[in-house]
N, C-alpha and C positions, 0 to 999 in steps of 0.2 A: 505491498500499497503506499501509496506517492504522501508526503508532506504538501498540505494544500499548498499553496500561491495566491501572496492577495498584492490587490495596487496600494500602490502607496501616494496620496494623495498631499501635498502641503495644506496645512489649516490655515491658514495666513492671508495664503494668495499673492498675486504677482505687483510688484509696484507698479503702481498709473504714474510716478513722477521722478524725475530726474535729481538724484542725490550731487549738493554741493558741495565744497569746501566752507568747513566756518570761516570769517572773520578771526586777525587773528589776535587777540586778550589783549590791550593797553596794562603793559604790563607796569607803572608803577600810573597812580592819579593825580600826581602833585600836581600844582597850578590845570589839572583839566576841568572840562565842565561834564557831568554829568546828568543824563538827562533819565525821568521818571515817568516809565506808564504807567495802568490801575485802570483795571475792569469794574471799581469803584465798590465791591464787594471785601467783607466779612476784612475788614480790622487793616487794612492796609496803610491808612493817616497815621497811623499807630506807627507802627511796620517804618515808615518810609520816615517819619520819626526817628527810629531807634540808629535806621541806617546812618542817615544826615550825621548824626551825634559820633557814631563810632567811624564814621569812615573821614570827615572834618579831624577826629585826632589824627589816625592814619594819617594825610594825607595832606602836605603844607599846601594853601591854597587849592585845596578841590572849593569846584562851586555846583549848586546844582539848581534844573530845571522843573521845578515843581510838575507835576503830575495836570491838577490844575490845568495846566496851561495847553494838554493835548487832545482834553475829552476822555470820557469812557468809551474803553477798547471794546466793553462789548456795550450790547442794548441794542437799541432800535437804530440808531446812527453809527454802528460800531464801524459796519461797512465803507463809510466816506470817511473817519474816521484815520482807518485803519488804511483806507490810499492817501489820504494826506501825510501820514506821519513820517516818510522819507525824504520832502521836499521841508517839513516842521523841525525836523531833524536838525537839518542842514542850516536853516535859516538857523537857530538855535546855540546852532558851535559846536552842536555833542558829539565828545566824544568815547564815550564810554554811555550806557543803558541799562538802567535796573525795571525789571518788565514784571510787574507781581501780578500774583493771580490768588484769589482767597480762598481757601481750602480750610 
């Protein structure tokens, strides 16, 4: 009696997008501008206060552009806000981004 043969399938399916390399990290935030993005859920306002304080102690002259400037990255205006982000980040002189998701 022979062993049964099973067809193997990949449960995750095929990728339908092209993977691109991540941007290089900014090695030192001293004198840099950090922009904050948030979807305005679950205590991001508190977390950004803590992050600003901590990063300011660690990196001399780091500047922040608050999440309020960019708008809610989730919700009824999400598509418009996200589409405008690249240009707005350039206008604000952004060197790094903290993108927060409440959970």
